[in-house]
VODREN-282150 format. One line per 4 residues: number of its first residue (from 1); their letters; for each residue x, y negated, z of C-alpha. Coordinates in steps of 0.2 Angstrom, whole numbers, plus 2048, in hexadecimal, padded with zeros to 3 digits. Layout:
# residues N
NUM) A) X/Y/Z  ...
***
This chain:
# residues 53
1) XXXX) B54/527/B45  B59/515/B44  B6A/510/B40  B73/507/B4E
5) XXXX) B7E/4F8/B4A  B90/4F8/B4E  B93/4F7/B61  BA3/4F2/B68
9) XXXX) BB3/4ED/B60  BBE/4F6/B54  BD1/4F7/B55  BD5/4E7/B4C
13) XXXX) BC9/4DE/B58  BD1/4E6/B67  BE2/4E0/B61  BDC/4CE/B5E
17) XXXX) BD3/4CE/B6F  BE2/4D4/B78  BEE/4C7/B70  BE2/4BA/B74
21) XXXX) BE0/4C0/B86  BF3/4C0/B88  BF5/4AF/B81  BE8/4A8/B8D
25) XXXX) BF1/4B1/B9C  C01/4A9/B97  BFA/498/B96  BF1/49A/BA6
29) XXXX) C01/4A1/BAE  C0B/491/BA8  BFE/485/BAF  BFC/48E/BC0
33) XXXX) C0F/48F/BC2  C13/47D/BBC  C1A/471/BC9  C0B/466/BC9
37) XXXX) BFE/473/BCE  C09/47B/BDB  C0C/469/BE3  BFA/465/BE2
41) XXXX) BF4/475/BEB  C02/473/BF8  BFC/461/BFB  BEA/467/BFC
45) XXXX) BEE/474/C09  BF9/468/C13  BEB/45B/C14  BDE/468/C19
49) XXXX) BE9/46F/C27  BED/45D/C2D  BDA/45A/C2E  BD8/469/C39
53) X) BE6/464/C44
***
């Protein structure tokens, strides 16, 4: 029988991956809820609705 290589992550790798995912989510949340993004999306929707009217 052939010895298989390590598959998946061990506990330390899970911890690092979880911290990285949480940090990315926090940065993404701050970007999306920032005033410029909300203002830009609102302007885009208003222009699209004005075009349809």
